[in-house]
DOBA-921117 format. One record per residue (C-alpha): x, z, y. Coordinates in steps of 0.1 Angstrom, whole numbers, plus 5000, padded with zeros to 4 digits. Layout:
BEGIN
XZY;...
END
This chain:
BEGIN
970152601090;969152801120;965552871127;965252651158;965452351135;962252451119;960452371152;962452061164;960051821148;956952001162;957852001199;959651781224;963251881232;962251991267;959652231253;962352441235;964652661255;967752801237;970452841263;970853201275;970253131312;967152931304;965653201282;966453491305;963253491326;961253531294;963253811280;962654081306;959454241319;958354241355;959454601362;962754551344;962054831319;962354611288;964854351279;965054171246;966553861230;965253561212;966553251194;964553031217;961453011238;958752761226;956352591249;953452431229;951152201250;948052211228;946352411201;947552171174;951152251183;950452631182;948852591149;951852391135;954352641149;952452931133;952152751100;955952691099;956653051111;954453191083;956152981057;959653091069;958853451078;959853391115;958753641141;956653501170;956153691203;953253541223;953653541261;951453451290;952653481326;955053771317;953454001342;952654281316;953754631324;954154791289;956654551273;953954381251;955254031257;959054101253;960854051220;963154321205;966954301208;967754151174;967553791187;965653681156;962253631173;960953331191;958953371223;955953151223;954953081259;951352951265;952252861301;952052481295;948652501280;946852501313;943952251310;940352321319;938452181290;934952221303;933052341334;929352401335;927552491367;924252511348;925652751322;927852931348;930852911324;934152741320;936352671289;939952711299;943252711280;945353031278;948052921302;945752871332;946853081362;944153331373;944353231409;943852861400;940652961381;939453141413;939952821433;938252611407;935152831406;934952841444;935052461445;931752471426;930352741448;930852991420;932953301414;935353421387;935653791396;938753901376;941154001404;944654141399;947654181422;949453941398;946753671401;949253411414;951353431382;949353601354;947453381329;944053411314;945453431279;947553731289;944553881308;942453851276;945253981253;945654291274;941954321284;943054331320;941054531346;941754491383;939854571414;936454431406;935754621374;933354861391;930854571395;931754301369;933654491341;936954421324;938154081311;936354161278;933054171297;933753831313;934453651280;931853451261;934153311234;937753241224;939853001203;942453181182;945353061161;945953301132;949353401117;949253121091;948252851115;944552841108;942452791140;939253001145;936852831169;934753101186;934652911219;930852881221;929752971257;926453111244;925453431260;923553541229;925053481195;924053761170;925453601139;927453881124;930554061135;931753991170;935253891159;936553781193;936654151203;939454211178;941753971196;940754061232;943054351239;945054281207;948254201227;949053901204;949454121173;946553971154;946353621165;947153391195;944453321220;944752951230;941552901250;938453091262;934953051275;934553261306;931553371326;930953271362;928953431389;927353361423;930053321450;930053611475;929153461509;929353781528;931654081526;932154411544;935454601540;936554941553;939155201548;937955561551;939755891551;938456151526;939456511521;939856491483;939156281452;935956461443;934556361477;935556001470;933556011437;930556131456;931055871483;931155591456;927755691441;926155701476;927555361485;926355201452;922855331460;922955241497;924254891491;921954801462;924854801437;926954561458;930154761455;932954521444;935954741449;936555111455;940255191456;941855521462;945255561479;947155871489;949255931520;952455931499;951755571488;950955451524;954255601536;956155411510;954255081516;954855101553;958455181548;959054891524;956854641542;957154731579;955054431590;951954571573;949554711599;949155091600;945355131593;944755481605;946655721627;947455981616;947455871579;945156111560;945956271527;943556031508;941955701517;939355481501;939455101504;935855001498;934254651498;930654541493;929654171488;926553961488;925953611476;923253561503;924853381532;922253541555;923853881550;926953751567;925253571595;924253721629;920553791633;918553751665;919954081678;923453971671;923954201641;925554101608;923454261580;926254341555;928454491583;925454691595;924954831560;928554951557;928755071592;925655281589;926855411556;930155521572;928355681601;926155881578;929055981557;931056091587;928056311598;927756451563;931456541563;932356311535;934856111556;936956211585;938055871599;937455511591;938255151601;936254841594;937354481590;935554261615;937053931603;939053791574;942353861590;941554231593;940154241558;943354101544;945454351564;943554631546;943954461512;947654401519;948254781516;946754811482;948154481468;951754581479;951554921462;953254821429;956054631446;956554911471;957055191446;959354961426;961554901456;961455271466;962355421433;962555371396;959055521392;957355701364;954355481359;951055551341;947755391336;945255651326;941455671327;939055961327;935355991335;934555981372;933456341369;936856451357;939056271382;939556561405;940256801375;942756561360;944556511394;944756891399;946056951364;948556661367;949956781400;950357131386;952257001355;954456761374;955557021399;956657241370;959056971360;960156831394;958757011425;960256761450;958956441434;956456231453;953056161437;951755811444;948455821424;946455521434;943955311416;940355211407;938255511415;935055331405;936455291369;938055641366;941355451363;944355601381;947855481382;949355831384;952855721394;955655951404;958755861425;961856061432;962256271463;963156111496;966856021496;967056001458;967556241429;970756211408;968956361378;965956141381;966555941349;966656261329;963456381344;961356071337;960356151301;959456521309;957356391338;955556141316;954856431292;953456631321;950956361330;949756341294;949456721290;947056701320;945256401305;944656581272;942856861290;940156621301;940156391270;941156081289;942755761277;946555691278;945855321287;943055201309;944054831316;947754771309;947654801271;949954971246;952854731240;956154911234;955755181260;952855371243;953455261207;954555601195;952155791217;949155601204;949755761170;949456101185;946256061205;944155801186;941555921161;943255901127;940355721111;940455461138;944255431136;944055381098;941455101103;943654941129;946554931105;944354781078;943154511102;946754431112;947854401076;944854181067;945353941096;949153951097;950354041062;953953931069;954154111102;955353811121;953053841151;954554061179;955754331156;956554671171;953654651195;950454841195;950254931157;952554941127;
END
């Protein structure tokens, strides 16, 4: 008896995919770096079905690989090549179970698309601030399982900070209901934090209670040229003070990235001419509609705030050029550059990707160290180090020289090592928001505190003694 038959009585026939062509989209990651195999892909439609699947899998020792929107970047949702695993896709569990304007919270199932949650909140004049480039296809369950970051972390925090509670199915099918949307619940260990960022290795998140905020009614967005990263850090602190902590996004992009984006997407509007070595995409927001409305003198307060800040910064030598968005079209044109960054580098090259974090104070030091180490390995490579300056999170990505490099594949591992040599000098983290997955599985053992690593292994063994939940990811 093949293992698929263990699940035939638990799901409808249409919720089990076993043909190769049908399974294929669920067996490769977005970047194309990881490809696996599976007996089938299972699509439960409620928590009861997830529970039944895990109970059966536990009894039979069947490996289950949970998957959300399959937008992960470290191979965390892809099975190995043995073909013995089952992918468990939460994508058809996409109901909103509860929505409370009074409590400013919503209880949503794991398969809800992030962009759909944005729209739902806005229909109630509220705001769900988690914002990623993959928002149109990533799911909240995946966001929680990887503790996703995104562009608004500087003001609202990571996914972990937006979560009030979760519902989790354990490896043996037991359901742990921690869905309470209470903002204060000091009744012992905060167990939900084990599963947020756990990448499906400890349990399967099936639903979550998420925080909501006041909907921004006024925004001001600008792109400014800066001489170096250290100046960008100084600029951020000044903008946070000048705006009353209204900074929602503060993204850094180098000229090398802009050149690639404009090459791969020629319809994108060139924001500055000439393109400077470094640029900051900054955005402040207010929930007070008056801040976005013309006053008696014809001025819009939030635009005035940012415009005055840019003028003062120019006079102080912190910026050398800038452009401000005067309407939503212009704002989206600026954001198009940043949001097309991952796809642009993917089209241009087979990049060396990283997701590191350091303190703000160490950003310039790390960058200088990393450039030095990278150039030792491959002087002609192009560095496209962009990311969330407000969080100390850089995607220090490297692409091959213009025209291609026949030895590029052989240089990728030494280039990764160069990045992490620089990172070690400033005691940063190898993963800021993408997780560990397969990509950093071995490296985690080298950099994690050994006591912490031992405790992680013990927790894994306690919660998944048969090692059937996403084995080979994060921790042994």
